[in-house]
N, C-alpha and C positions, 0 to 999 in steps of 0.2 A: 396412167402415169401422173396426171394432174392431181388426182385425189391423194395418191401416195406422197407426192411432194408437199401438198398442203398439210397432210397429217404429220410429216416429218418436221415442218416448221412449227406447227402447233406443239408437238412433243418437245422441240428445242426450247421454246419459251416456257412450257410447263416445267421442265427440268430446271431451267434458270430460276423461275419463281419459287420452286421448292428448295432451292439451294442444293440440289442433287448434282454435284459436279461430276460424279462418275457417269451418270446417265447422260448429262449434258455433253461431256467430252466424247462419249461413245458414239454420239450422233455425227461426229466429224470424221472426215477421211484422215489418214495418217499425215498426208501432205497438205492439209487445209491451208488456204491462204486467208489471212485476216487483215483487212484494211481498216486501220484504226481511224476513228473520226479525227480529222485535221491532224493526222500523224502519219506514221510510216506504215509499211507493210511487213507483216511477220508471216513466217512459213512454218507449218508443222503443228501437230497437236500439242507437243510439249511446250512450244512457245505460247500457244493459246492457254495452256494450263497455267503457266507462270503469269500471264496477263490477268487471268481470272483470279488468281490468288491475290494479286495486288488490288484488283478491283474489289474483291470481297473483304479485304482488310480495310479499305478506305471508304467504301460505300455500302449501303444496304438499299437494294432496289427491287422493285416489282414492276413488271411490264403488264399494262392493262390496255383495254380498248384496242385489242389487236385485230387488224384486218390483214389477211394473207391473200396475195394474188399470185397466180402461177402462169407460166407460159403454156401454150397448148401442148408442147411436148414434155412438160414437166422438168425440163433441165434448168430452168430459172424460176426464181420466186422473188417476191418483194413483200415486205411487211411494213405497215404503218402502225404506230402505237404511241402510247404515252408512258413515260418513265416516271414512277413515283419513287422518290429517293430521299435518303438521309445521308449527309456527308459526315462520316464517322471519324476519319483521321486525315490530316493534311496530306494531300498528294503533291509530289514534287512539282514546283513551278506554278502551283495554283493557290488561291486564297486559303487562309487558315480555316481549318474545320472546327466547328463548334456545335455539331449536331444539327446543322441547318437542314431544313426540308426543302425539297424542290419538286416541281412538276414540269416535265419537259417533253414536248412533242419530238418524236424521232422516227427514223425509218432504217430499214436494212435491205440490202440486196443479196441474193444467194445464188450460187451455182450448185447444182446437185449432180452427184455422180454415184452410181451403184447404190442408191438409196441413202446416201449420206451427204452432209454439207461439205462441199469441196472449196467453197469461198464464201465469206461473209464480209460485207462492206457496210459499216454503220455510219449513219449521219444524224447529227443533231446540231443545234445552234449553241456553240460553246460560249459565245458572248451572253446569250440569254441565261445559261447556267451560271456563269460568273456573276451576272447581275443578281440572280436570285440568292446565291449563297453569300454575296457581299452586302446584301440589304440589312 
């Protein structure tokens, strides 16, 4: 179970990095819970799809230096990684976009059910990101 969970999270980030949203979203349960960094909680694959559409419009990101850790029963996982990004279009409530590049340490926590991601909770330092794109 642990190896399957680790492989699921690796595939999740590989699909993200490839911009393959169909595969990326197929790795989620229909009722996936998405805890947005310093934001709210969204429920369902369609809400996640809308979130990713906004993200892909405003940012170009690659996830690198990924380390995946899993619980012994494979029902939970965590990933630590670095986000390499470019701020493409101004996101509501954030500084103006001018193509700024950023490098941001981040992490995520996952719950896994029936071989799919049932919850993802993302964390990064928003103040660090704001400082980088405001410089």
